[in-house]
C-alpha positions as CSV (number, residue, x, y, z in Angstrom):
1,X,-6.0,-24.9,0.5
2,X,-2.4,-25.4,1.7
3,X,0.7,-24.7,-0.2
4,X,4.0,-25.9,1.2
5,X,7.4,-25.6,-0.4
6,X,10.4,-26.6,1.7
7,X,13.1,-24.1,1.0
8,X,16.1,-23.0,3.1
9,X,17.6,-19.6,3.3
10,X,20.4,-18.3,5.5
11,X,20.6,-14.5,5.5
12,X,22.9,-12.1,7.1
13,X,21.4,-10.5,10.2
14,X,19.8,-7.1,10.1
15,X,23.0,-5.6,11.2
16,X,24.2,-6.0,7.6
17,X,22.3,-2.8,6.9
18,X,24.7,0.2,7.4
19,X,21.6,2.2,8.3
20,X,19.6,-0.6,9.8
21,X,16.4,-2.1,8.5
22,X,14.3,-0.5,11.2
23,X,15.9,2.9,10.6
24,X,15.2,2.8,6.9
25,X,11.5,1.9,7.4
26,X,11.1,4.4,10.2
27,X,12.7,7.2,8.2
28,X,10.4,6.5,5.2
29,X,7.3,6.4,7.3
30,X,8.3,9.6,9.2
31,X,8.7,11.7,6.1
32,X,5.5,10.5,4.3
33,X,3.2,13.4,3.6
34,X,0.4,11.0,2.7
35,X,0.6,9.6,6.2
36,X,0.4,13.1,7.6
37,X,-2.8,13.7,5.5
38,X,-4.3,10.4,6.8
39,X,-3.5,11.5,10.4
40,X,-5.5,14.7,9.8
41,X,-8.4,12.6,8.4
42,X,-8.2,10.4,11.5
43,X,-8.6,13.5,13.7
44,X,-11.5,14.7,11.7
45,X,-13.2,11.3,12.0
46,X,-12.6,11.4,15.8
47,X,-14.3,14.8,16.1
48,X,-17.1,13.6,13.8
49,X,-17.7,10.6,16.0
50,X,-17.9,12.8,19.0
51,X,-20.8,15.0,17.8
52,X,-22.7,12.4,15.8
53,X,-24.0,10.7,19.0
54,X,-25.3,13.9,20.5
55,X,-29.0,14.8,20.5
56,X,-30.2,17.9,18.7
57,X,-29.7,21.2,20.5
58,X,-32.8,22.5,22.3
59,X,-34.7,25.4,20.8
60,X,-35.2,28.6,22.8
61,X,-37.6,31.2,21.3
62,X,-38.6,34.7,22.4
63,X,-41.6,36.6,21.1
64,X,-42.6,40.2,21.4
65,X,-46.0,41.6,20.3
66,X,-48.8,43.9,21.0
67,X,-52.3,43.2,22.4
68,X,-55.4,45.2,21.9
69,X,-58.3,44.7,24.3
70,X,-61.2,47.0,23.7
71,X,-59.7,50.5,23.8
72,X,-56.6,49.4,25.7
73,X,-53.3,48.6,23.9
74,X,-50.7,46.5,25.7
75,X,-47.5,44.5,25.0
76,X,-46.8,40.8,25.3
77,X,-43.6,38.9,26.0
78,X,-43.2,35.2,25.6
79,X,-40.3,32.8,26.1
80,X,-40.5,29.1,25.2
81,X,-38.1,26.1,25.4
82,X,-38.3,22.8,23.5
83,X,-36.1,19.8,23.4
84,X,-36.4,17.2,20.6
85,X,-36.5,13.7,22.1
86,X,-35.9,10.9,19.5
87,X,-38.2,7.9,19.6
88,X,-35.4,5.7,18.4
89,X,-31.6,5.3,18.9
90,X,-30.7,6.9,15.6
91,X,-28.1,9.2,17.2
92,X,-26.2,6.4,18.7
93,X,-26.4,4.5,15.4
94,X,-25.0,7.5,13.6
95,X,-22.1,7.5,16.0
96,X,-21.5,3.8,15.5
97,X,-21.3,4.4,11.8
98,X,-18.7,7.1,12.3
99,X,-16.7,5.0,14.8
100,X,-16.7,2.2,12.2
101,X,-15.4,4.5,9.6
102,X,-12.7,5.6,12.0
103,X,-11.7,2.0,12.8
104,X,-11.5,1.2,9.1
105,X,-9.4,4.3,8.5
106,X,-7.0,3.2,11.1
107,X,-6.7,-0.2,9.4
108,X,-6.0,1.5,6.1
109,X,-3.3,3.7,7.8
110,X,-1.6,0.7,9.3
111,X,-1.7,-1.0,5.9
112,X,-0.2,2.1,4.3
113,X,2.6,2.2,6.8
114,X,3.3,-1.4,6.2
115,X,3.2,-0.8,2.4
116,X,5.7,2.1,2.8
117,X,8.0,-0.2,4.7
118,X,7.8,-2.8,2.0
119,X,8.5,-0.3,-0.8
120,X,11.5,1.3,0.9
121,X,13.1,-2.1,1.6
122,X,12.4,-3.3,-1.9
123,X,13.9,-0.1,-3.2
124,X,17.0,-0.8,-1.0
125,X,17.4,-4.2,-2.6
126,X,17.0,-2.8,-6.1
127,X,19.8,-0.3,-5.4
128,X,22.0,-3.2,-4.4
129,X,21.0,-5.5,-7.3
130,X,21.2,-2.9,-10.1
131,X,24.6,-1.7,-8.8
132,X,25.9,-5.3,-8.9
133,X,24.6,-5.9,-12.4
134,X,26.2,-2.6,-13.5
135,X,29.5,-3.5,-11.9
136,X,29.6,-6.9,-13.6
137,X,28.7,-5.4,-16.9
138,X,31.5,-2.8,-16.5
139,X,34.0,-5.6,-15.8
140,X,32.7,-7.4,-18.9
141,X,33.1,-4.3,-21.0
142,X,36.6,-3.8,-19.8
143,X,37.5,-7.4,-20.6
144,X,36.1,-7.4,-24.1
145,X,37.8,-4.1,-24.8
146,X,41.1,-5.6,-23.9
147,X,40.4,-8.6,-26.1
148,X,39.5,-6.2,-29.0
149,X,42.8,-4.3,-28.5
150,X,44.6,-7.6,-28.5
151,X,43.0,-8.7,-31.8
152,X,43.8,-5.3,-33.3
153,X,47.5,-5.8,-32.7
154,X,47.5,-9.0,-34.7
155,X,48.0,-8.8,-38.4
156,X,44.7,-9.2,-40.2
157,X,45.8,-11.4,-43.0
158,X,43.0,-13.9,-43.0
159,X,39.2,-13.6,-43.3
160,X,38.9,-15.4,-40.0
161,X,40.9,-12.8,-38.1
162,X,38.9,-10.0,-39.6
163,X,35.6,-11.7,-38.8
164,X,36.8,-12.4,-35.2
165,X,37.5,-8.7,-34.7
166,X,34.2,-7.7,-36.2
167,X,32.3,-10.1,-33.9
168,X,34.1,-8.7,-30.8
169,X,33.4,-5.1,-31.9
170,X,29.7,-5.9,-32.5
171,X,29.4,-7.4,-29.1
172,X,31.0,-4.4,-27.5
173,X,28.5,-2.1,-29.2
174,X,25.6,-4.2,-27.8
175,X,27.3,-4.4,-24.4
176,X,27.7,-0.7,-24.2
177,X,24.0,-0.3,-25.0
178,X,23.1,-2.8,-22.2
179,X,25.4,-0.9,-19.9
180,X,23.5,2.3,-20.6
181,X,20.3,0.6,-19.6
182,X,21.9,-0.9,-16.5
183,X,23.3,2.4,-15.5
184,X,19.9,4.0,-16.0
185,X,18.2,1.3,-13.9
186,X,20.8,1.9,-11.1
187,X,20.2,5.7,-11.2
188,X,16.5,5.2,-11.1
189,X,16.8,2.9,-8.1
190,X,18.9,5.6,-6.4
191,X,16.1,8.2,-7.2
192,X,13.5,5.8,-5.7
193,X,15.4,5.4,-2.4
194,X,16.0,9.1,-2.3
195,X,12.3,9.7,-2.7
196,X,11.5,7.4,0.3
197,X,14.3,8.5,2.6
198,X,14.5,12.2,1.6
199,X,18.3,12.1,1.1
200,X,20.8,10.8,-1.4
201,X,22.5,7.5,-0.5
202,X,24.6,4.9,-2.3
203,X,24.7,1.1,-2.3
204,X,27.5,1.2,0.3
205,X,25.1,3.1,2.7
206,X,22.7,0.2,2.7
207,X,25.2,-2.6,3.0
208,X,23.0,-5.5,1.6
209,X,24.5,-8.7,0.2
210,X,23.0,-11.9,-1.2
211,X,22.7,-14.9,1.2
212,X,25.3,-17.6,0.8
213,X,22.8,-20.5,1.4
214,X,19.1,-20.9,0.9
215,X,17.6,-22.8,3.8
216,X,14.1,-21.5,4.7
217,X,10.7,-23.2,4.8
218,X,8.0,-21.3,2.9
219,X,4.7,-22.8,4.3
220,X,1.5,-20.9,3.8
221,X,-2.1,-21.1,2.8
222,X,-4.5,-18.7,1.1
223,X,-6.4,-16.5,3.5
224,X,-8.2,-13.4,2.5
225,X,-9.5,-12.3,5.9
226,X,-6.6,-9.9,6.5
227,X,-6.5,-8.5,3.0
228,X,-7.1,-4.7,3.1
229,X,-9.4,-4.9,0.0
230,X,-11.5,-7.5,1.7
231,X,-11.6,-5.5,5.0
232,X,-12.7,-2.4,3.1
233,X,-15.5,-4.3,1.3
234,X,-16.6,-5.9,4.5
235,X,-16.7,-2.5,6.2
236,X,-18.7,-1.0,3.3
237,X,-21.3,-3.8,3.8
238,X,-21.5,-3.2,7.5
239,X,-22.1,0.5,6.9
240,X,-24.8,-0.2,4.3
241,X,-26.5,-2.5,6.8
242,X,-26.4,0.2,9.5
243,X,-27.6,2.8,7.0
244,X,-30.6,0.7,6.2
245,X,-31.4,0.4,9.9
246,X,-30.9,4.1,10.3
247,X,-33.2,4.9,7.4
248,X,-36.0,2.9,9.1
249,X,-35.4,4.7,12.4
250,X,-35.2,8.1,11.0
251,X,-38.6,7.7,9.4
252,X,-40.1,7.7,12.8
253,X,-41.3,11.1,14.2
254,X,-39.4,13.1,16.9
255,X,-41.1,14.0,20.1
256,X,-40.8,17.6,21.4
257,X,-41.0,18.4,25.1
258,X,-40.7,21.8,26.6
259,X,-42.5,24.7,28.2
260,X,-43.1,28.4,27.9
261,X,-44.0,31.6,29.8
262,X,-46.1,34.5,28.6
263,X,-46.8,37.9,30.0
264,X,-49.5,40.3,28.9
265,X,-49.0,43.8,30.1
266,X,-52.7,44.7,30.7
267,X,-54.5,45.7,33.8
268,X,-54.2,43.5,35.7
269,X,-51.1,41.9,34.2
270,X,-51.7,38.3,33.0
271,X,-49.1,35.6,33.5
272,X,-49.3,32.3,31.7
273,X,-47.1,29.1,32.1
274,X,-47.6,26.2,29.8
275,X,-46.1,22.9,28.8
276,X,-45.3,21.8,25.2
277,X,-45.7,18.3,23.8
278,X,-45.4,17.8,20.1
279,X,-44.5,15.5,17.3
280,X,-42.5,16.3,14.2
281,X,-44.5,14.7,11.4
282,X,-43.3,15.3,7.8
283,X,-46.2,16.1,5.5
284,X,-44.4,14.5,2.5
285,X,-43.0,11.2,3.7
286,X,-39.8,10.2,1.9
287,X,-38.7,7.6,4.4
288,X,-40.1,4.7,2.4
289,X,-38.0,5.6,-0.6
290,X,-34.8,6.0,1.5
291,X,-35.4,2.7,3.2
292,X,-35.8,1.0,-0.2
293,X,-32.6,2.6,-1.5
294,X,-30.6,1.7,1.5
295,X,-31.9,-1.9,1.3
296,X,-30.8,-2.2,-2.3
297,X,-27.4,-0.8,-1.5
298,X,-27.0,-3.4,1.3
299,X,-27.8,-6.2,-1.2
300,X,-25.4,-4.7,-3.7
301,X,-22.5,-4.5,-1.2
302,X,-23.2,-8.1,-0.1
303,X,-22.8,-9.3,-3.7
304,X,-19.7,-7.1,-4.1
305,X,-18.1,-8.7,-1.0
306,X,-18.9,-12.2,-2.2
307,X,-17.3,-11.5,-5.6
308,X,-14.3,-9.7,-4.1
309,X,-13.6,-12.6,-1.8
310,X,-13.5,-15.0,-4.7
311,X,-11.2,-12.7,-6.7
312,X,-8.9,-12.2,-3.8
313,X,-8.8,-16.0,-3.2
314,X,-7.8,-16.5,-6.8
315,X,-5.3,-13.6,-6.6
316,X,-3.6,-15.1,-3.6
317,X,-3.5,-18.5,-5.2
318,X,-1.7,-17.0,-8.1
319,X,0.7,-15.1,-5.9
320,X,1.6,-18.2,-3.9
321,X,2.5,-20.0,-7.2
322,X,4.6,-17.0,-8.2
323,X,6.5,-17.2,-4.9
324,X,7.0,-20.9,-5.4
325,X,8.3,-20.3,-8.9
326,X,10.7,-17.6,-7.6
327,X,12.0,-20.0,-5.0
328,X,12.7,-22.6,-7.6
329,X,14.7,-20.0,-9.6
330,X,16.6,-19.2,-6.5
331,X,17.5,-22.8,-6.0
332,X,18.5,-23.0,-9.7
333,X,20.7,-19.8,-9.4
334,X,22.3,-19.8,-6.0
335,X,25.0,-17.3,-5.0
336,X,27.8,-19.8,-5.3
337,X,27.3,-19.6,-9.1
338,X,28.8,-16.1,-9.1
339,X,32.4,-17.0,-8.2
340,X,32.2,-20.2,-10.2
341,X,31.2,-18.3,-13.4
342,X,33.7,-15.5,-12.7
343,X,36.4,-18.1,-12.6
344,X,35.1,-19.8,-15.8
345,X,35.4,-16.4,-17.5
346,X,39.0,-15.9,-16.3
347,X,39.9,-19.4,-17.5
348,X,38.3,-18.8,-20.9
349,X,40.3,-15.5,-21.2
350,X,43.5,-17.2,-20.3
351,X,42.8,-20.0,-22.8
352,X,42.1,-17.5,-25.5
353,X,45.3,-15.5,-24.9
354,X,47.3,-18.8,-24.9
355,X,45.7,-19.8,-28.2
356,X,44.0,-22.8,-26.7
357,X,40.5,-21.7,-27.7
358,X,39.3,-19.5,-30.5
359,X,37.3,-16.2,-30.2
360,X,33.9,-17.8,-30.7
361,X,34.5,-20.3,-27.9
362,X,35.7,-17.6,-25.6
363,X,32.8,-15.3,-26.4
364,X,30.3,-18.1,-25.9
365,X,31.7,-19.0,-22.5
366,X,32.0,-15.4,-21.5
367,X,28.4,-14.6,-22.6
368,X,26.8,-17.6,-20.9
369,X,28.7,-17.2,-17.7
370,X,27.6,-13.5,-17.4
371,X,24.0,-14.5,-18.1
372,X,24.1,-16.9,-15.2
373,X,25.6,-14.2,-12.9
374,X,22.9,-11.8,-13.9
375,X,20.2,-14.4,-13.3
376,X,21.5,-15.0,-9.7
377,X,20.8,-11.3,-8.9
378,X,17.6,-11.0,-11.0
379,X,16.1,-14.2,-9.5
380,X,16.7,-12.9,-6.0
381,X,15.0,-9.6,-6.8
382,X,12.1,-11.3,-8.4
383,X,11.6,-13.5,-5.3
384,X,11.6,-10.5,-3.0
385,X,9.1,-8.6,-5.2
386,X,6.7,-11.6,-5.3
387,X,7.2,-12.4,-1.6
388,X,6.5,-8.7,-0.7
389,X,3.2,-8.7,-2.7
390,X,2.0,-11.9,-1.0
391,X,3.0,-10.6,2.5
392,X,1.1,-7.4,1.8
393,X,-2.0,-9.4,0.9
394,X,-1.7,-11.2,4.3
395,X,-1.1,-7.9,6.2
396,X,2.5,-8.9,7.2
397,X,5.7,-7.0,7.5
398,X,8.3,-7.5,4.8
399,X,10.3,-10.5,6.0
400,X,12.5,-12.3,3.5
401,X,13.4,-15.0,6.1
402,X,10.1,-16.7,5.3
């Protein structure tokens, strides 16, 4: 299924970052303790793969005893050496399973690195957006405070004048509450970026800005083959299939080959050399039960993979629709609306001070204009969050140019 939404976007180059996009991502990846832990696990899997393919160690035995022949007592010394020789390739199969686990672990590590990059860049945008929302709210609070002071200087001789002052005062109370929330959001975003980068920064250190024009083509289709959840489920199924094969091969006996040497200290001294050929046959065979269990798990994992693929397909479909919806909101609230609505607020303020419009008209114009300004920033952030989620599903780096 193909989803195509033509949409244009002209962004500032990566040099807009004071720190640089690559530097921000690299710094977050470098300081991740979770990635360090995954690297240790990778080393452990590499060592595991090394010894899993080896045959069992040979067995060397020494025996000492006594020998009685008639009235003569003597001692005996015997040394033997045996080497198990598998009648199947079960050791190479064990190694393949470990190598497969290592390859899957590397894919998960690569995904995690990409996820960190997405998160730190989204956190950078949140710092910028929340700071802009807070600054515009601060300017709005300053403006309404001046209007309130202006109203307080007028004689309150009519009910209308008293009501107008009450309305402005109530709006200021609500606005101050909203500013507390916006300030909190900005501080949280600073804490988030500090967590990723390991140091305190401000919005100026990042240097992001909204694009002036939107002119990019978003063309994509649903594809689950690179989704990390699908890859994990597929790997689990492959391991289950190999485990079922391994269960069948391990039910076969092992061949033992070797030799020995025995000395009996009697008169005359007897020397014996012999060969050893044997089979390791379990008296209580549990191989059939293990094969049955492995086979059932293989069928289970096959069903899980089929169900997961359907869920991921639906999940990506929904995410594509969310990206398309976000793009429509970006088109509805472009950056050019910010200066236009700021100018509309200034005109409304001038009109109120000159007595050309009343308080209610001014407040309505001021409130609606600020809501549009907020939507410009919020729509952009919503687009980035939805785009990031979709790109992670596709195993892509965070790229808001497409």
